[in-house]
C-alpha positions, 0 to 999 in steps of 0.5 A: 246354448250350453252343454254340460257332460260330466262324470258323477260319483254318487253313493246310494243311501237310505232305507226300503220296505217291501211287503205286506204290513209288518215287513222290515225296514232295510237299510240300503247300506248296512242290510243290503250292501248297496253303498258302493261309489258308482261312477255314472253319467250326468248331462244337461243341455240348455238354451237361454233367451233373455232372462229364461233358460230351458234345460233338458237333463238326465242321468242314470245310476246302478249299484249291486251288492252281496252281504250275509244277513245279520238277522231275519227279514224279508223283501217282497216274497223273499224271506231270509234268516241270519247268515244267509247270503243276499244279492241285491241290485238297485238301478235308477234313471231320470230325465226331465225338463226345467225352466229357469228365470232370474228374478233379481240382479242386485249389481246390475243396472238391469236389476229386474227382468222387465227392465231394459238390458244395458248395452255393453254393461261389464260387471266384475261380479254379477249375482242373479237370484232365480226361480225354477219349475220342472218336471221329470220321470224317474224309474226305479228297479230293485231286486233281492235274491236269497242265494241259499234258497234261490228265492228272488223278488223285485220291484220296478216302477216309473214315477213322475214329479213336478217341482219348483224351487230356486237358488242363485247364480254368481259370476266372477270376472277373473281375467285380471286375477287369473289369466288362464281362467276368464270367468268363474260362475257358481250355481246353487239350487234346491227344488222339490215336488210331489211324486206320482203314483203313490201316497205322500211321495216327494222328490228333491234335488240339491246341487251346487256346481261351478264352472271355470271358463278357460275361454268363451266357449269351454269350461271345467264343470264341477260340484255336487249333485243330490237327488232324493226320492221318497216313494210309497206305492204297491207295498214298496216304500223307499226313502233314499238319496243318490248324491256325490261329486260331479266333474266334467266339461261345459261347452257353449255353442 
């Protein structure tokens, strides 16, 4: 089994519309000041059997902001005009399960998963092309308060998605080149799928992470994680991504 625990340093980007037809499209950064770097927790745990890896993953994120409105607009039933102070918040959580299988190992004698493994095969470089399917739930809570009028509106909903995609893993044996790092591996993947409830929603995750293994069981884990949410339900339309650097520890046990 492998456990990754990390500090994630994401920012929220995108835009949101909330209200009846004609409601304004608000930039999450410039109109609502929800663009701060927000240290967050990221974790996953996975078990591997033959060519399959089953993984449970989760994270959460929250951002708040205060800004003077640059023009007239609205969020839900809360209207504002230029100069009025707006207090905003956005929180997000997600948890899911992923199944991954490598499909091709061009440098190995076991080139495809249906072939027998080769005993004691030692590869200085091992490239694996993989496919992945998964499902997850994610929740969005967003609110806006007009400090001048006291009016406040909020949106809260839990969504589900099923997604598929793939990528590659590449492993380097670095024992001779770097004595203090036994092995380095790099994982790059992209997956996408529809979102429910709503109309035309899309979830996408993009990640590129590496692990420098200090011994057979402990490594330094780092990279980039990006979660994209496009949802459209109940007069609420969000097109956003939460992305940033990630760093932590990886443990095998």
